[in-house]
VOKE-685556 format. One record per atom (N, C-alpha, C, O): residue in one letter; y, x, z. Coordinates in steps of 0.02 Angstrom, whole numbers, padded with zeros to 5 digits, always signed. Each point is the difference from the previous one (the first is absolute). Layout:
BEGIN
aYXZ...
//
This chain:
BEGIN
x+01550-00581-11027x+00040+00060+00010x+00018+00006+00074x+00029-00046+00029x-00044+00102+00002x+00013+00011+00070x+00069+00033+00009x+00015+00051-00032x+00025-00080+00075x+00067+00025+00014x+00006+00017+00074x-00020-00039+00043x+00049+00096-00028x+00015+00020+00068x+00075-00009+00012x+00040+00024-00040x-00023-00059+00093x+00070-00010+00018x+00016+00036+00065x-00035-00011+00050x+00086+00053-00050x+00019+00039+00058x+00071-00018+00022x+00045-00006-00041x-00037-00002+00106x+00066-00012+00030x+00008+00053+00054x-00021-00010+00057x+00052+00065-00075x+00011+00055+00047x+00065-00010+00036x+00054+00011-00028x-00058-00032+00092x+00060-00009+00040x+00017+00063+00039x-00030+00053-00011x+00078-00059+00055x+00023+00059+00037x-00053+00027+00047x-00002+00060+00013x-00042-00103+00013x-00052+00024+00046x-00067-00034-00013x-00044+00000+00042x+00037-00029-00102x-00062-00037-00015x-00014+00000-00074x+00043+00014-00041x-00106-00030+00024x-00020-00011-00069x-00041-00064-00002x-00054-00004+00030x+00079-00046-00064x-00039-00060-00011x-00030+00005-00070x+00031+00027-00045x-00092-00052+00037x-00031+00004-00066x-00046-00059-00013x-00026-00031+00046x+00017+00017-00110x-00049-00049-00023x-00033+00025-00064x+00032+00036-00039x-00094-00054+00030x-00035+00013-00062x-00018-00067-00030x-00034-00041+00032x+00057+00029-00093x-00007-00065-00032x-00034+00007-00067x+00019+00043-00040x-00069-00085+00028x-00033-00003-00065x+00034-00054-00041x-00008-00060+00013x+00047+00081-00062x+00037-00047-00042x-00045-00025-00056x-00009+00034-00051x-00018-00094+00061x-00044-00029-00050x+00042-00038-00052x+00061-00003+00005x-00094-00025-00056x+00035-00030-00056x+00048-00055+00021x+00058+00000-00020x-00081-00047+00061x+00041-00057+00019x+00021+00000+00073x+00037-00044+00022x-00060+00093+00016x+00015+00000+00072x-00004+00071+00027x-00010+00048-00037x+00019-00042+00102x-00006+00065+00033x-00044-00006+00061x-00003-00053+00032x-00031+00107-00016x-00048-00001+00055x+00015+00059+00046x+00000+00058-00022x+00013-00072+00085x+00012+00052+00049x-00065+00034+00018x-00048-00034+00020x+00045+00100-00027x-00059+00039+00019x+00006+00029+00070x-00049+00003+00037x+00108+00019-00020x+00011+00030+00066x+00074+00004+00014x+00042+00001-00045x-00025+00002+00109x+00068+00013+00020x-00002+00040+00065x-00051+00002+00034x+00107+00029-00018x-00001+00039+00061x+00069+00025+00019x+00050-00014-00033x-00049+00050+00087x+00063+00023+00028x-00009+00067+00035x-00046+00009+00041x+00090+00037-00058x+00004+00063+00036x+00063-00004+00043x+00054-00013-00026x-00060+00023+00091x+00056-00008+00046x+00012+00064+00040x-00042+00045+00004x+00101-00044+00026x+00019+00052+00048x-00001+00070-00031x-00019+00049+00032x+00040-00046-00096x+00004+00065-00033x+00053+00043+00034x+00056-00022+00012x-00074+00083+00004x+00046+00046+00033x-00002-00003+00075x+00031+00043+00033x-00066-00092-00004x-00007-00004+00073x-00064+00038+00021x-00041+00016-00043x+00033-00003+00107x-00058+00040+00021x-00067-00029-00020x-00047+00038-00013x+00040-00104+00010x-00063-00031-00019x+00013-00052-00055x+00038-00047+00010x-00070+00056-00068x+00008-00047-00055x-00059-00047-00007x-00054+00013+00028x+00063-00067-00065x-00053-00050-00009x-00008-00019-00073x+00049-00007-00037x-00111+00001+00016x-00017-00028-00065x-00045-00061+00011x-00052+00005+00033x+00073-00062-00059x-00040-00061+00003x-00016-00021-00071x+00045-00019-00038x-00108+00023+00019x-00022-00015-00069x-00042-00064+00002x-00049-00004+00037x+00068-00046-00077x-00033-00064+00001x-00028-00017-00070x+00034-00031-00040x-00096+00052+00027x-00032-00017-00065x-00025-00072+00002x-00028-00021+00050x+00037-00015-00104x-00023-00069-00003x-00076-00002-00001x-00032+00034-00040x+00003-00073+00085x-00073-00007+00003x-00035+00055+00039x-00062+00001+00003x+00100+00044+00028x-00030+00055+00039x+00036+00005+00067x+00053-00029+00011x-00084+00067+00033x+00029+00010+00066x+00065+00041-00004x+00007+00045-00042x+00039-00062+00085x+00063+00037+00004x-00015+00072+00024x-00043+00011+00042x+00080+00036-00070x-00007+00070+00019x+00065+00024+00031x+00054-00012-00027x-00059+00046+00084x+00059+00027+00033x-00008+00075+00013x-00054+00024+00014x+00109+00011-00020x+00001+00072+00011x+00062+00016+00042x+00055-00024-00014x-00064+00064+00065x+00055+00019+00044x+00003+00076+00004x-00044+00033+00027x+00097-00005-00054x+00010+00072+00001x+00073+00014-00016x+00035-00044-00026x-00011+00104+00040x+00069+00016-00020x+00009-00005-00076x-00041+00026-00038x+00094-00059+00017x+00017-00005-00071x+00071+00026-00008x+00048-00039+00006x-00041+00102-00018x+00067+00032+00002x+00048-00022-00054x+00061+00000+00010x-00088-00019-00069x+00045-00017-00055x-00034-00050-00047x-00058-00019+00010x+00095-00003-00060x-00025-00051-00046x-00054+00026-00047x-00044-00038-00020x+00047+00102+00004x-00053+00028-00043x-00068-00005+00034x-00050-00018-00031x+00049+00034+00096x-00061-00006+00038x-00023-00072+00003x-00059-00015-00008x+00106-00031+00019x-00016-00071+00003x-00030-00026-00064x-00050-00036+00001x+00079+00055-00058x-00025-00023-00065x-00069+00029-00013x-00043-00034-00028x+00032+00096+00047x-00067+00030-00008x-00052-00038+00039x-00056-00011-00025x+00073-00011+00085x-00047-00039+00040x-00014-00068-00032x-00056-00025+00003x+00107-00005-00032x-00008-00064-00034x-00048+00007-00059x-00046-00041-00008x+00055+00093-00033x-00043+00009-00058x-00072+00015+00020x-00047-00021-00034x+00039+00057+00089x-00068+00013+00025x-00033-00065+00022x-00059-00010-00012x+00097-00033+00045x-00027-00063+00023x-00020-00045-00059x-00051-00035+00004x+00090+00036-00057x-00013-00044-00058x-00065+00019-00036x-00032-00043-00030x+00014+00107+00033x-00059+00023-00037x-00059+00017+00047x-00051+00025-00023x+00058-00039+00087x-00053+00015+00047x-00063-00041-00015x+00006-00059-00016x-00066+00089+00019x-00062-00036-00016x-00013-00061+00044x-00032-00048-00022x+00057+00049+00083x-00013-00055+00047x+00053-00055-00003x-00016-00058-00012x+00079+00077+00022x+00053-00050+00003x+00048+00002-00059x+00053-00032+00001x-00071+00069-00053x+00041+00003-00060x-00009-00062-00044x-00046-00040+00011x+00090+00032-00061x-00003-00058-00045x-00003+00019-00073x-00009-00042-00043x+00016+00107+00029x-00008+00024-00068x-00044+00063+00001x-00003+00035+00050x-00032-00023-00105x-00046+00057-00003x+00037+00066-00004x-00021+00050+00031x+00075-00049-00069x+00040+00061-00007x+00072-00019-00016x+00014-00057-00018x+00030+00105+00025x+00070-00012-00014x+00013-00012-00074x+00054-00022-00019x-00103+00037-00024x+00007-00012-00071x+00008-00074-00016x+00024-00019-00053x-00045-00024+00099x+00004-00072-00011x+00072-00026+00007x+00016-00053-00026x+00026+00092+00059x+00070-00021+00009x+00038+00013-00065x+00006+00057-00022x+00020-00110-00009x+00033+00006-00064x+00076-00001+00004x+00033+00018-00048x-00006-00037+00105x+00073+00000+00009x+00016+00000+00074x-00039-00025+00041x+00096+00053-00023x+00022+00002+00069x+00072-00025+00003x+00044+00023-00037x-00032-00070+00083x+00068-00026+00010x+00028+00026+00065x-00036+00005+00050x+00100+00013-00050x+00033+00028+00059x+00062-00040+00018x+00039-00019-00043x-00031+00006+00107x+00063-00026+00025x+00045+00061+00011x-00019+00047+00035x+00079-00048-00064x+00049+00054+00009x+00062-00031+00031x+00026-00051-00023x-00001+00083+00076x+00054-00030+00038x+00065-00003-00039x+00031-00053-00005x-00008+00110-00022x+00067+00003-00028x-00001+00015-00074x-00026+00051-00022x+00055-00096-00016x+00007+00010-00072x+00072+00008-00021x+00015+00006-00060x+00031-00006+00110x+00071+00006-00016x+00020-00054-00050x-00023-00057+00004x+00066+00075-00051x+00019-00045-00055x-00041+00015-00062x+00014-00027-00054x-00063+00072+00061x-00041+00020-00057x-00050-00054-00022x-00013-00008-00059x-00015-00028+00108x-00059-00041-00013x+00009-00073+00022x-00016-00017+00056x+00043-00026-00100x+00004-00071+00016x-00068-00035-00007x-00008-00057+00021x-00040+00092-00051x-00068-00028-00009x-00052+00054+00016x+00016+00059+00006x-00079-00081-00001x-00055+00047+00008x-00009+00040-00064x+00022-00022-00053x-00056+00079+00057x-00008+00041-00060x-00061+00046+00006x-00025+00012+00055x+00002+00012-00112x-00052+00051-00001x+00028+00066+00026x+00058+00016-00013x-00098+00021+00050x+00022+00064+00028x-00004+00054-00053x-00053+00012-00029x+00109+00022+00018x+00004+00058-00044x+00031+00057+00039x+00021-00009+00058x-00017+00067-00088x+00034+00057+00033x+00073-00017+00014x+00027+00020+00051x+00005-00056-00098x+00070-00018+00009x+00008-00049+00059x+00047+00005+00038x-00094-00052-00032x+00002-00047+00056x-00010+00037+00065x+00034-00014+00050x-00081+00062-00049x-00011+00039+00061x+00063+00037+00021x+00017+00003+00059x+00019+00026-00107x+00061+00037+00015x+00054-00046+00028x+00038+00020+00044x-00034-00081-00069x+00050-00047+00025x-00018-00022+00071x+00044-00008+00043x-00109-00001-00030x-00022-00015+00068x+00018+00057+00047x+00023-00010+00056x-00035+00071-00080x+00015+00060+00040x+00075+00007+00012x+00021+00022+00054x+00020-00041-00102x+00072+00006+00007x+00028-00045+00055x+00057+00009+00022x-00097-00058+00000x+00021-00047+00051x-00028+00017+00069x+00006-00040+00046x-00037+00099-00039x-00028+00021+00065x+00052-00001+00055x-00014-00022+00056x+00075+00045-00071x+00051+00005+00051x+00020-00069+00027x+00022-00007+00057x-00028-00044-00100x+00019-00067+00020x-00056-00033+00040x+00013-00036+00048x-00075+00048-00067x-00058-00030+00033x-00049+00054+00022x-00054+00005-00027x+00073+00036+00077x-00041+00058+00019x-00066-00017+00033x-00045+00042-00001x+00037-00101+00029x-00063-00019+00032x-00050-00029-00051x-00060+00002+00012x+00085-00028-00067x-00043-00038-00045x-00011+00031-00068x-00058+00009-00021x+00111+00008-00015x-00010+00025-00068x-00044+00063-00003x-00041+00005-00046x+00048+00042+00094x-00047+00057-00002x-00072-00022+00009x-00045+00026-00034x+00032-00075+00078x-00068-00025+00010x-00023-00037-00062x-00058+00007-00020x+00102-00047-00011x-00018-00036-00061x-00018+00048-00056x-00050-00009-00035x+00091+00061+00026x-00014+00049-00052x-00062+00040+00016x-00038+00019-00045x+00027-00005+00108x-00060+00036+00021x-00063-00040-00020x-00049+00029-00023x+00053-00095+00031x-00056-00042-00021x-00011+00005-00075x-00057+00005-00023x+00111-00006-00016x-00005+00006-00073x-00030+00067-00020x-00045+00003-00042x+00070+00051+00073x-00024+00067-00018x-00072+00011+00022x-00038+00034-00035x+00019-00063+00092x-00069+00007+00023x-00048-00035-00048x-00053+00028-00016x+00071-00087-00006x-00042-00036-00048x-00003+00037-00066x-00052+00001-00033x+00108+00029+00014x+00002+00039-00062x-00050+00057+00001x-00028+00018-00052x+00016+00011+00112x-00047+00055+00006x-00072-00023-00002x-00042+00030-00035x+00026-00083+00072x-00070-00022+00005x-00021-00047-00055x-00059-00007-00014x+00108-00026-00018x-00015-00046-00056x+00044+00017-00060x+00040-00041-00022x-00048+00101-00005x+00043+00021-00056x-00010-00046-00060x-00056-00018-00019x+00112-00001-00011x-00003-00042-00060x+00002-00075+00015x+00010-00039-00046x-00020+00020+00108x+00001-00071+00017x+00074-00023+00004x+00041+00033+00031x-00026-00089-00063x+00068-00025+00000x+00021-00024+00069x-00039-00030+00037x+00101+00046-00020x+00028-00020+00063x+00064-00042-00012x+00038+00014-00046x-00028-00064+00088x+00058-00044-00005x+00039+00002+00065x-00030-00003+00054x+00095+00009-00058x+00044-00001+00059x+00035-00067+00005x+00030-00024-00048x-00035-00006+00107x+00034-00063+00015x+00051+00015+00054x-00018+00022+00055x+00081-00034-00068x+00054+00023+00043x+00025-00054+00048x+00011-00057-00019x-00002+00078+00082x+00026-00045+00052x+00071-00022-00014x+00021-00053+00022x+00016+00094-00059x+00070-00015-00013x+00010-00047-00059x+00054-00028-00007x-00104+00019-00035x+00009-00039-00062x+00022-00071+00014x+00045-00025-00034x-00076-00008+00083x+00016-00070+00015x+00074-00008+00020x+00031-00052-00012x-00003+00105+00042x+00069-00004+00025x+00052+00020-00053x+00059+00004+00015x-00081+00009-00076x+00048+00017-00053x+00041-00061-00021x+00047+00006-00039x-00063-00065+00066x+00040-00060-00013x+00057-00009+00049x+00038-00048-00006x-00032+00093+00056x+00056-00006+00047x+00066+00001-00038x+00010+00043-00043x+00036-00089+00059x+00066+00004-00032x+00038+00060+00026x-00012+00024+00055x+00059+00000-00095x+00038+00060+00019x+00038-00011+00065x+00010+00047+00038x+00011-00110-00024x+00035-00014+00062x-00044+00014+00061x+00026+00011+00054x-00092-00011-00063x-00046+00013+00055x-00029+00071-00001x-00020+00025+00053x+00017+00007-00111x-00030+00067+00000x+00050+00057+00004x-00019+00057+00013x+00083-00072-00024x+00050+00054+00003x+00022+00012+00072x+00008-00047+00039x+00002+00111-00021x+00029+00018+00064x+00075+00011-00008x+00024+00017-00054x+00012-00028+00109x+00073+00011-00002x+00016+00073+00011x+00036+00019+00047x-00063+00022-00090x+00012+00072-00001x+00037+00017-00065x+00002-00042-00045x+00026+00102+00039x+00032+00018-00063x-00048-00012-00059x-00057+00023+00001x+00080-00059-00051x-00043-00022-00056x-00031+00059-00037x-00053-00006-00030x+00087+00064+00032x-00026+00058-00036x-00069+00021+00025x-00039+00029-00038x+00023-00045+00102x-00065+00020+00026x-00056-00044-00028x-00057+00022-00004x+00073-00083-00014x-00049-00041-00036x-00011+00027-00070x-00056+00003-00024x+00111+00016-00008x-00005+00026-00068x-00036+00067-00003x-00039+00013-00045x+00053+00030+00094x-00029+00068+00000x-00070+00002+00028x-00043+00036-00026x+00030-00073+00080x-00062+00008+00037x-00042-00064+00007x-00054+00001+00029x+00080-00056-00056x-00037-00063+00006x-00002-00028+00071x-00049-00031+00019x+00103+00043+00019x+00002-00025+00069x+00012-00075-00001x+00054-00023-00018x-00105-00016+00038x+00003-00073+00000x-00059-00026+00041x-00044+00039+00020x+00043-00103-00008x-00058-00030+00032x-00054-00011-00053x+00014-00026-00054x-00076+00047+00070x-00056-00009-00046x-00050-00052+00027x-00026-00040-00039x+00013+00041+00103x-00049-00046+00028x-00071+00025-00013x-00013+00036-00049x-00034-00056+00093x-00069+00023-00006x-00048-00055+00019x+00021-00057+00012x-00085+00072-00011x-00053-00049+00013x+00002-00057-00050x-00020-00056+00015x+00045+00070-00075x+00010-00052-00050x-00063-00037-00020x+00001-00060-00009x-00057+00097+00002x-00062-00033-00020x-00022-00050+00053x-00027-00053-00016x+00038+00071+00079x-00017-00045+00055x+00046-00061+00001x-00024-00056+00005x+00089+00067-00009x+00047-00055+00003x-00010-00048-00059x+00004-00061+00008x-00016+00088-00067x-00011-00042-00059x-00062-00044+00009x+00002-00060-00014x-00057+00090+00037x-00062-00037+00010x+00007-00053+00054x-00019-00057-00009x+00048+00077+00066x+00006-00045+00057x+00046-00059-00017x-00014-00057+00020x+00068+00070-00056x+00045-00054-00019x-00035-00052-00044x+00008-00060+00010x-00047+00084-00058x-00035-00046-00046x-00055-00039+00036x-00009-00060-00011x-00029+00096+00053x-00054-00035+00037x+00029-00048+00051x-00026-00055+00009x+00081+00075+00023x+00033-00044+00048x+00026-00063-00033x-00005-00054+00029x+00033+00061-00089x+00025-00058-00037x-00056-00048-00016x+00008-00061+00005x-00066+00088-00026x-00058-00042-00016x-00022-00040+00062x-00011-00060-00004x+00004+00096+00060x-00024-00033+00061x+00050-00052+00026x-00021-00051+00029x+00085+00063-00039x+00051-00046+00024x+00017-00055-00051x+00040-00044+00014x-00072+00047-00073x+00013-00050-00051x+00069+00007-00032x+00030-00050-00020x-00005+00111+00016x+00066+00012-00028x-00004+00025-00072x-00049+00033-00019x+00099-00049-00021x+00007+00029-00066x+00032+00068+00009x+00059+00004+00019x-00096+00049-00033x+00026+00068+00012x+00064+00013-00038x+00041+00040+00023x-00032-00073-00079x+00061+00009-00041x+00059-00040+00025x+00055+00003-00028x-00066-00042+00080x+00055-00039+00031x-00011+00001+00076x-00013-00052+00030x+00020+00111-00001x-00017+00008+00070x+00042+00055+00033x+00027+00044-00033x-00023-00049+00099x+00031+00052+00041x-00051+00019+00053x-00017-00041+00043x-00008+00103-00045x-00055+00022+00043x+00019+00065+00034x+00029+00045-00031x-00047-00038+00094x+00005+00064+00036x-00070+00027+00008x-00044-00033+00027x+00033+00094-00051x-00066+00032+00007x+00006+00059+00047x+00050+00035+00002x-00104-00024+00037x-00002+00055+00049x-00061+00043-00012x-00056-00024-00004x+00068+00089-00002x-00055+00049-00006x+00001+00042+00064x+00047+00037+00012x-00098-00045+00029x-00001+00033+00065x-00061+00046+00005x-00057-00023-00003x+00069+00087+00012x-00054+00049+00009x+00030+00062+00032x+00048-00006+00038x-00075+00064-00053x+00030+00062+00024x+00071+00007-00029x+00045+00029+00030x-00037-00058-00090x+00066-00009-00030x+00012-00075-00004x-00048-00038-00007x+00111+00016+00011x+00013-00071-00002x+00065-00016-00036x+00047+00039+00001x-00045-00098-00033x+00061-00022-00034x-00001-00075-00008x-00052-00033+00003x+00112+00005-00013x+00009-00072-00010x+00040-00009-00064x+00046+00037-00014x-00065-00088-00025x+00033-00012-00064x+00019-00074-00008x-00039-00044+00018x+00098+00033-00045x+00021-00067-00020x-00019-00009-00074x+00025+00036-00043x-00068-00084+00030x-00024-00013-00069x+00030-00065-00024x-00014-00054+00026x+00056+00058-00077x+00035-00058-00028x-00030-00017-00068x+00004+00040-00047x-00033-00099+00042x-00030-00023-00062x-00051+00050-00028x-00004+00011-00061x-00035+00019+00106x-00054+00044-00020x+00021+00072-00011x-00042+00042-00017x+00107-00026+00026x+00024+00067-00013x+00033+00028+00063x+00031-00036+00039x-00038+00102-00030x+00030+00032+00058x+00076-00004-00005x+00029+00020-00050x+00002-00045+00104x+00072-00008+00001x+00033+00048+00049x+00054+00026-00013x-00087-00013+00069x+00024+00050+00048x-00059+00021+00043x-00049-00037+00008x+00052+00097+00020x-00056+00027+00038x+00025+00048+00052x+00054+00029-00007x-00093-00019+00060x+00023+00040+00058x-00001+00075-00013x+00043+00036+00025x-00092-00012-00064x-00002+00072-00015x+00053+00016-00053x+00017-00043-00042x+00008+00104+00043x+00055+00017-00044x-00013+00056-00048x-00046-00004-00042x+00086+00057+00047x-00007+00058-00044x-00068+00033+00009x-00028+00028-00048x+00002-00031+00109x-00066+00029+00015x-00037-00048+00046x+00030-00047+00026x-00095+00059-00015x-00038-00043+00046x+00016+00010+00073x-00031-00031+00043x+00080+00073-00027x+00018+00012+00071x+00046-00055+00026x+00011-00005+00060x+00016-00036-00105x+00050-00050+00018x-00033-00066+00022x-00058-00014-00018x+00095-00026+00056x-00023-00067+00017x-00029-00007+00069x+00032+00015+00050x-00095-00037-00048x-00034-00013+00064x-00021+00065+00034x-00007+00052-00032x-00004-00056+00098x-00031+00056+00036x-00073+00005-00022x-00034-00051-00004x+00011+00111-00012x-00068+00009-00027x-00038+00051+00041x+00022+00020+00054x-00080+00001-00079x-00043+00046+00037x+00035+00064+00020x+00002+00018+00059x+00025+00018-00109x+00035+00062+00014x+00070+00000-00029x+00036+00050+00007x-00015-00105-00039x+00066-00004-00031x+00047-00043+00043x-00022-00050+00029x+00085+00069-00026x+00047-00030+00047x+00024-00069-00020x+00019-00040+00043x-00017+00025-00109x+00030-00062-00021x+00076+00004+00005x+00028+00055+00000x+00005-00113+00003x+00073-00001+00003x+00027+00039+00059x-00023-00008+00057x+00070+00051-00070x+00033+00038+00053x+00070+00018-00025x+00009+00012-00060x+00039-00011+00104x+00069+00018-00018x-00001+00072-00029x-00023+00046+00034x+00048-00037-00095x+00000+00068-00029x+00036+00051+00043x-00018+00059+00000x+00067-00081+00038x+00036+00047+00044x-00044+00026+00056x+00010+00057+00023x-00059-00097-00002x-00047+00025+00051x-00041+00057-00028x-00015+00048+00036x-00003-00053-00100x-00040+00053-00032x+00041+00064-00006x-00024+00054+00017x+00086-00059-00041x+00041+00060-00008x+00017+00030+00068x+00006+00061+00006x+00002-00104+00045x+00015+00024+00067x-00058+00041+00028x+00010+00055+00026x-00072-00083-00033x-00059+00036+00023x-00009+00065-00038x-00015+00052+00030x+00024-00055-00095x-00008+00060-00041x+00047+00056+00020x-00019+00058+00002x+00082-00077+00014x+00049+00050+00021x-00017+00027+00069x+00003+00061+00010x-00020-00105+00038x-00015+00022+00068x-00061+00044+00003x-00002+00049+00038x-00049-00066-00078x-00064+00037+00001x+00000+00057-00050x-00049+00038-00005x+00105-00031-00033x+00005+00052-00051x-00060-00002-00048x-00032+00050-00014x+00019-00111-00011x-00056-00012-00045x+00020+00009-00073x+00056-00017-00019x-00102+00042-00021x+00011+00004-00072x-00011-00069-00029x-00025-00045+00033x+00045+00036-00096x-00012-00064-00034x-00074-00016-00002x-00020-00058+00009x-00021+00109-00021x-00073-00011-00002x-00026-00022+00067x-00044-00043+00004x+00071+00072+00050x-00022-00019+00067x+00022-00071+00018x-00038-00037+00032x+00097+00018-00053x+00024-00069+00011x-00045-00049-00038x-00020-00051+00028x+00005+00067-00090x-00043-00043-00041x-00069-00007+00031x-00028-00055+00001x+00001+00110+00025x-00066-00002+00032x+00003-00042+00064x-00047-00037+00015x+00101+00043+00023x+00008-00039+00061x+00001-00074-00015x-00032-00039+00035x+00070+00018-00085x+00007-00071-00017x-00065-00029-00026x-00016-00058+00014x-00022+00097-00052x-00060-00024-00034x-00064+00007+00040x-00044-00042-00003x+00039+00097+00042x-00064+00016+00031x+00000+00005+00076x-00053+00004+00031x+00112-00005-00001x+00003+00007+00073x+00033-00060+00035x+00010+00002+00061x+00007-00053-00098x+00036-00057+00027x-00045-00062+00004x-00061+00006+00005x+00091-00065-00009x-00038-00062+00002x-00038-00009+00064x+00022+00021+00054x-00080-00053-00059x-00042-00013+00058x-00021+00067+00033x-00002+00005+00062x-00013+00044-00102x-00019+00066+00027x+00058+00031+00039x-00011+00026+00055x+00071-00028-00083x+00057+00031+00034x+00018-00035+00065x+00014+00033+00049x-00016-00100-00050x+00019-00037+00061x-00053+00007+00054x+00017+00009+00059x-00081-00012-00079x-00054+00003+00050x-00014+00071+00024x-00018+00010+00058x+00026+00038-00103x-00018+00068+00017x-00075+00011+00004x-00023+00051+00024x-00015-00101-00048x-00072+00002+00005x-00033+00003-00069x-00038+00047-00014x+00052-00096-00029x-00035-00005-00063x+00037-00049-00045x+00041-00039+00023x-00057+00041-00088x+00025-00050-00047x-00048-00059-00005x+00014-00049-00034x-00071+00054+00067x-00052-00051-00004x+00001-00041+00065x-00008+00028+00054x+00017-00094-00061x+00006-00042+00059x-00063+00000+00043x+00003-00013+00060x-00060+00027-00091x-00062+00003+00039x+00002+00057+00051x-00023-00007+00056x+00051+00063-00077x+00007+00056+00046x+00050-00016+00055x-00010+00019+00058x+00063-00054-00076x+00051-00018+00050x-00028-00050+00050x+00012+00006+00060x-00050-00056-00084x-00031-00048+00045x-00048+00034+00049x-00002-00016+00059x-00036+00065-00086x-00047+00036+00042x+00037+00041+00053x-00019+00001+00059x+00073+00032-00080x+00040+00040+00047x+00031-00045+00054x+00006+00019+00058x+00015-00079-00079x+00029-00048+00048x-00051-00021+00052x+00013-00003+00060x-00073-00012-00085x-00054-00021+00046x-00021+00055+00048x-00023-00013+00055x+00032+00075-00077x-00017+00057+00042x+00057+00022+00045x-00005+00049+00036x+00060-00087-00039x+00056+00013+00046x+00053+00047-00027x+00049+00014+00034
//
């Protein structure tokens, strides 16, 4: 059974195609779509046993990126399957599951609506994640899809760590709390790290770091998430590609008042105009910044 796995990030799509055999699994291909939304995008497709294929062109959105991935998978030269009919299931990484999803689940219309209801909390990721689901729904109708949530691993946070010191009614009314993200990464890294270090994961204290265009750090106690740097949304914590990370809330309200910004404009500034991009004024991609530095 051939399974396609998609990880639609804020500016990238990672993917793998895996043949799930009776007793094992076999990787057929993997690849990466990068620099989505920037003037020049990249697709790197790596089929097992064949030459790597690269494509460089503008990739304005995730729908375009996914279309390029599907074309690469079925290409006569560098493809790994004859047609998309061979794909029997698709797995998706979804950033925010709120308190709805402590575990992975099959995608239904109700699941899609809950993912959509969290757009305001995760504006860079959940729309891209849902876009991936809807795109697959169009090109592979009837194929089962599974959502794996970044927030699920952090559902073990104790209330002393996930509650904010805000009026409690806002937690009751709007679910305002720390959720944490990159859970699939932190869970995997903690377990692999414990193996390599010869630790019993169920009796351990581990710090895991997820560093990319988005970044977070998690304290893993006895194999379970105990505290993490990201909070109510993925904008919290470390400085990231376009997200500001930790910042005094008063600085945000001060800027908003001085610049006469709407709430939507403030949200856009924190999520898409800050971080490495905001500080450098050049790009969210360190390669672009290094090049600009070398050019003076």
